[in-house]
Structures are given as C-alpha cells and as structure tokens.
C-alpha positions as CSV (number, residue, x, y, z in Angstrom):
1,M,-49.4,-115.9,-26.3
2,P,-48.8,-113.9,-23.1
3,E,-47.2,-110.5,-23.4
4,S,-43.7,-109.9,-22.1
5,V,-43.1,-107.4,-19.4
6,E,-41.0,-105.3,-21.8
7,S,-43.7,-105.1,-24.4
8,L,-46.1,-103.7,-21.8
9,E,-43.9,-100.9,-20.6
10,P,-44.7,-98.2,-23.1
11,Q,-48.4,-98.5,-22.6
12,V,-48.1,-98.8,-18.8
13,R,-45.9,-95.7,-18.7
14,A,-48.4,-93.8,-20.8
15,T,-51.3,-94.8,-18.6
16,V,-49.4,-94.0,-15.4
17,G,-48.4,-90.6,-16.9
18,L,-52.0,-89.7,-17.6
19,H,-53.6,-90.9,-14.4
20,A,-51.0,-90.9,-11.6
21,K,-51.0,-87.1,-11.2
22,L,-47.3,-87.3,-10.5
23,P,-45.5,-83.9,-9.8
24,V,-42.6,-85.2,-12.1
25,D,-42.6,-86.4,-15.7
26,I,-42.9,-90.2,-15.8
27,A,-40.1,-90.2,-18.4
28,T,-37.7,-89.1,-15.7
29,L,-38.4,-92.2,-13.6
30,S,-36.9,-95.6,-14.0
31,N,-39.0,-98.7,-14.2
32,Y,-38.0,-99.5,-10.6
33,D,-38.6,-96.0,-9.0
34,D,-41.3,-96.0,-6.3
35,L,-44.3,-94.2,-7.8
36,F,-45.6,-93.4,-4.3
37,Q,-42.3,-91.8,-3.3
38,A,-42.5,-89.9,-6.6
39,G,-45.8,-88.4,-5.5
40,M,-48.6,-90.7,-6.5
41,T,-51.4,-90.7,-3.9
42,S,-53.6,-93.7,-2.9
43,H,-56.5,-92.0,-4.7
44,A,-54.5,-91.6,-7.9
45,S,-53.4,-95.2,-7.7
46,V,-57.1,-96.3,-7.8
47,N,-57.4,-94.1,-11.0
48,V,-54.3,-95.8,-12.4
49,M,-55.7,-99.2,-11.6
50,L,-59.0,-98.5,-13.4
51,A,-57.2,-97.0,-16.4
52,L,-54.9,-100.1,-16.6
53,E,-57.8,-102.5,-16.4
54,A,-59.5,-100.6,-19.3
55,A,-56.2,-100.3,-21.4
56,F,-55.2,-103.9,-21.0
57,D,-58.6,-105.6,-20.7
58,V,-57.7,-107.2,-17.4
59,E,-59.2,-107.1,-13.9
60,F,-57.0,-106.9,-10.8
61,P,-58.3,-109.5,-8.3
62,E,-58.7,-108.6,-4.7
63,A,-55.4,-110.4,-3.8
64,M,-53.5,-107.9,-6.1
65,L,-55.1,-104.8,-4.7
66,R,-52.2,-103.7,-2.6
67,K,-49.6,-101.0,-2.7
68,S,-46.8,-103.3,-3.9
69,T,-48.7,-104.1,-7.1
70,F,-48.7,-100.4,-8.2
71,E,-45.4,-99.2,-6.6
72,S,-43.4,-99.1,-9.8
73,V,-43.7,-99.4,-13.6
74,E,-41.9,-102.7,-13.3
75,A,-44.3,-104.0,-10.7
76,I,-47.3,-103.0,-12.7
77,C,-45.9,-104.6,-15.9
78,Q,-45.2,-107.8,-14.1
79,S,-48.7,-107.8,-12.6
80,I,-50.3,-107.3,-15.9
81,A,-48.1,-110.0,-17.6
82,D,-49.2,-112.4,-14.8
83,L,-52.8,-111.5,-15.3
84,K,-52.5,-112.0,-19.1
85,T,-50.8,-115.4,-18.5
86,I,-53.6,-116.5,-16.2
87,G,-56.2,-115.3,-18.7
88,A,-54.4,-117.1,-21.5
89,N,-54.4,-120.3,-19.5
90,S,-58.1,-120.3,-18.5
C-alpha cells in the first residue's frame, strides 16, 4: 500500500534537517515554505536528494530532478509518495 504524504513528513523533515544545511531550524518552517529561500543551496539539495533516496529506498528519475521537486517539505513528500505509488504498481 502506498504511503500517504502525511506519513512521510516526519522522516522527510528529519532528512532535510540533517542534510539541507539550513541556517534556520527545520521545525520553524511550514511544510509549504520554500527551502531555497530558507537558505538551502543547490549543492545541499543534491545531498538531500541522495539522503532521501537512501532513507525511502527510491530513486528520483531524471524528470524529477528539478528545483520544484525539492522546494518544500510538501513537494518532497508528494514526490516520494508518487514514487512509492509507481513502485507499488510496477
């Protein structure tokens, strides 16, 4: 059964908190706040992507490797939920 976006949020937040190198605490950001505006760099977003792939046992396809996929906790959760749904259906 695919995971819900809500169930992914705690682990996504923890992963982003560890790897995004944000100058602010991830707990102070809403699920919809722009992580790049909060201080995440392009380099840090690659580290976040790799950590998310390991944490959730997914692989982001080339089509998802864009800024919008990683711009917020909500966008990340939705992307992972979509990948888990695709994986569950294949």
